[in-house]
Every structure is written in C-alpha cells, then in structure tokens.
VOTORKE-561926 format. One line per 10 residues: number of its first residue (from 1); their letters; for each residue x negated, y, z negated of N, C-alpha, C. Coordinates in nm, 3 decimals, decimal comma, padded with zeros to 5 digits. Atoms other than C-alpha are relative to their C-alpha. Example, Ala and Ser with C-alpha at 12.3 -4.5 7.8 and 13.67 -1.06 7.14 Angstrom:
BEGIN
1) as) -00,089 -00,119 00,000 -01,230 -00,450 -00,780 -00,090 00,120 00,000  00,082 -00,119 00,006 -01,367 -00,106 -00,714 00,077 00,109 -00,073
***
This chain:
BEGIN
1) mlttvagrrt) 00,012 00,101 -00,100 -05,070 00,555 21,893 -00,021 -00,137 -00,066  00,027 00,128 00,065 -05,205 00,284 21,663 00,122 -00,050 -00,075  -00,122 00,041 00,069 -04,882 00,284 21,464 00,098 -00,063 00,099  -00,088 00,055 -00,102 -04,688 00,223 21,784 -00,042 -00,141 00,039  00,050 00,133 -00,038 -04,910 -00,070 21,879 00,029 -00,100 -00,111  -00,025 00,090 00,113 -04,885 -00,222 21,532 00,149 -00,027 -00,016  -00,145 00,018 00,012 -04,509 -00,163 21,523 00,057 -00,092 00,105  -00,047 00,090 -00,106 -04,457 -00,335 21,856 -00,042 -00,144 -00,028  00,049 00,135 00,030 -04,663 -00,628 21,734 00,082 -00,065 -00,111  -00,070 00,056 00,115 -04,475 -00,668 21,408 00,151 00,002 00,015
11) glstdptvlt) -00,145 -00,011 -00,012 -04,125 -00,561 21,512 00,061 00,045 -00,131  -00,066 -00,035 00,125 -03,888 -00,539 21,219 -00,032 -00,101 -00,110  00,034 00,105 00,094 -04,053 -00,826 21,036 -00,059 00,058 -00,128  00,061 -00,036 00,128 -04,144 -00,797 20,670 -00,090 -00,111 -00,052  00,088 00,111 00,037 -04,346 -01,117 20,666 -00,143 00,053 -00,013  00,136 -00,052 00,020 -04,691 -01,036 20,520 -00,100 -00,044 00,106  00,092 00,049 -00,102 -04,868 -01,250 20,779 00,013 00,081 00,129  -00,023 -00,077 -00,122 -04,710 -01,064 21,070 -00,050 00,143 -00,017  00,046 -00,136 00,026 -04,781 -00,727 20,909 -00,153 00,007 -00,001  00,146 00,005 00,001 -05,144 -00,829 20,855 -00,055 -00,007 00,143
21) hgyalslgis) 00,044 00,008 -00,139 -05,177 -00,919 21,223 00,015 00,134 00,072  -00,018 -00,134 -00,059 -05,037 -00,580 21,326 -00,107 00,096 -00,048  00,104 -00,084 00,057 -05,280 -00,407 21,092 -00,136 -00,034 00,060  00,128 00,043 -00,058 -05,571 -00,613 21,225 -00,013 00,045 00,145  00,001 -00,047 -00,137 -05,475 -00,524 21,582 -00,034 00,149 00,006  00,029 -00,144 00,004 -05,475 -00,153 21,498 -00,145 00,026 -00,039  00,139 -00,017 00,042 -05,811 -00,186 21,325 -00,095 -00,036 00,114  00,083 00,038 -00,114 -05,958 -00,365 21,628 00,000 00,106 00,109  -00,009 -00,106 -00,101 -05,832 -00,097 21,865 -00,077 00,123 -00,047  00,077 -00,113 00,053 -05,980 00,170 21,636 -00,149 -00,020 00,020
31) gillaiavav) 00,141 00,031 -00,020 -06,317 -00,002 21,654 -00,043 00,016 00,145  00,030 -00,015 -00,143 -06,303 -00,014 22,033 -00,005 00,148 00,039  -00,001 -00,144 -00,029 -06,211 00,356 22,052 -00,124 00,069 -00,058  00,121 -00,056 00,060 -06,499 00,440 21,816 -00,122 -00,032 00,085  00,113 00,038 -00,084 -06,744 00,246 22,033 -00,002 00,079 00,130  -00,008 -00,081 -00,122 -06,621 00,430 22,343 -00,043 00,144 -00,028  00,037 -00,137 00,036 -06,657 00,766 22,166 -00,150 00,014 -00,020  00,145 -00,003 00,021 -07,014 00,686 22,062 -00,073 -00,008 00,134  00,064 00,013 -00,131 -07,104 00,578 22,416 00,012 00,130 00,079  -00,018 -00,127 -00,070 -06,958 00,898 22,561 -00,090 00,107 -00,061
41) altvlpkgrp) 00,084 -00,099 00,066 -07,138 01,111 22,302 -00,148 -00,018 00,035  00,140 00,025 -00,032 -07,471 00,944 22,375 -00,034 00,036 00,144  00,028 -00,032 -00,140 -07,437 01,003 22,748 00,024 00,146 00,033  -00,036 -00,138 -00,033 -07,287 01,354 22,742 -00,085 00,102 -00,074  00,075 -00,097 00,079 -07,473 01,530 22,462 -00,145 00,004 00,043  00,140 -00,011 -00,041 -07,821 01,664 22,537 -00,091 -00,079 -00,093  00,095 00,078 00,078 -08,113 01,456 22,423 -00,114 00,089 -00,049  00,115 -00,073 00,053 -08,400 01,581 22,211 00,040 00,119 -00,085  -00,021 -00,117 00,085 -08,440 01,876 21,985 -00,017 00,127 00,082  00,021 -00,126 -00,071 -08,412 02,235 22,095 -00,140 00,053 -00,027
51) gpqtgtgarp) 00,134 -00,056 00,013 -08,743 02,411 22,153 -00,002 00,120 -00,091  00,010 -00,118 00,086 -08,872 02,700 21,948 00,063 00,121 00,068  -00,061 -00,120 -00,055 -08,692 03,028 21,990 -00,108 00,098 00,040  00,100 -00,094 -00,048 -08,883 03,279 22,195 00,039 00,143 -00,026  -00,046 -00,137 00,023 -08,673 03,583 22,116 -00,038 00,050 -00,139  00,032 -00,060 00,129 -08,747 03,826 21,835 00,124 00,035 -00,079  -00,124 -00,035 00,067 -08,385 03,888 21,753 00,033 00,147 00,014  -00,024 -00,143 -00,018 -08,417 04,255 21,846 00,081 00,023 00,127  -00,076 -00,036 -00,120 -08,188 04,425 22,093 -00,096 00,056 00,104  00,090 -00,049 -00,105 -08,342 04,521 22,430 -00,036 00,147 -00,015
61) eelaapatsr) 00,032 -00,143 00,014 -08,316 04,896 22,358 -00,098 00,024 -00,115  00,097 -00,014 00,108 -08,510 04,848 22,035 -00,140 -00,037 00,046  00,131 00,040 -00,051 -08,791 04,679 22,225 -00,055 00,103 00,097  00,043 -00,094 -00,104 -08,803 04,945 22,499 -00,053 00,130 -00,061  00,040 -00,129 00,058 -08,830 05,255 22,279 -00,070 -00,024 -00,132  00,068 00,015 00,128 -09,088 05,276 22,002 00,072 00,076 -00,110  -00,065 -00,064 00,114 -08,959 05,365 21,660 -00,076 00,127 -00,038  00,064 -00,125 00,041 -09,027 05,723 21,556 00,039 00,031 -00,143  -00,028 -00,036 00,138 -09,053 05,841 21,201 -00,013 00,151 -00,014  00,004 -00,145 00,020 -08,993 06,196 21,082 -00,063 00,034 -00,128
***
C-alpha cells in the first residue's frame, strides 16, 4: 500500500527531490498507522497483570480419587 502511495506521488520521475517526497509521504503514513495501532492496542487489550493461578495443574480425576500405593 505504501509503495502505491509513493509511486502515485512520484510518477515515473527519477528526480531525487521527487523521490524523497514520495519516501517521506510513505514514512508519514507509516507513523500514522503505527499511532492508530498503538491506540487500538491500548483500548482493546486487557489492563493489568493476570492474578495468581488458583489451579494445581492436576486433572479433576486425580483430585477426586486418592492415590493408592501397593
């Protein structure tokens, strides 16, 4: 997408000034997209740290029946 925007800005020109402007435009759009991504991440992702785990990691059948030794 950024290549398309820069290409439309520069056309078929090989003038370094025009190419620099196309590159700068792409870089500016990238910065805007990054800022939007950060804003979305801050609003969508859960806040805070997860609490301590309460499970023992054992399966339910292991908890229900006591272990027997022979």
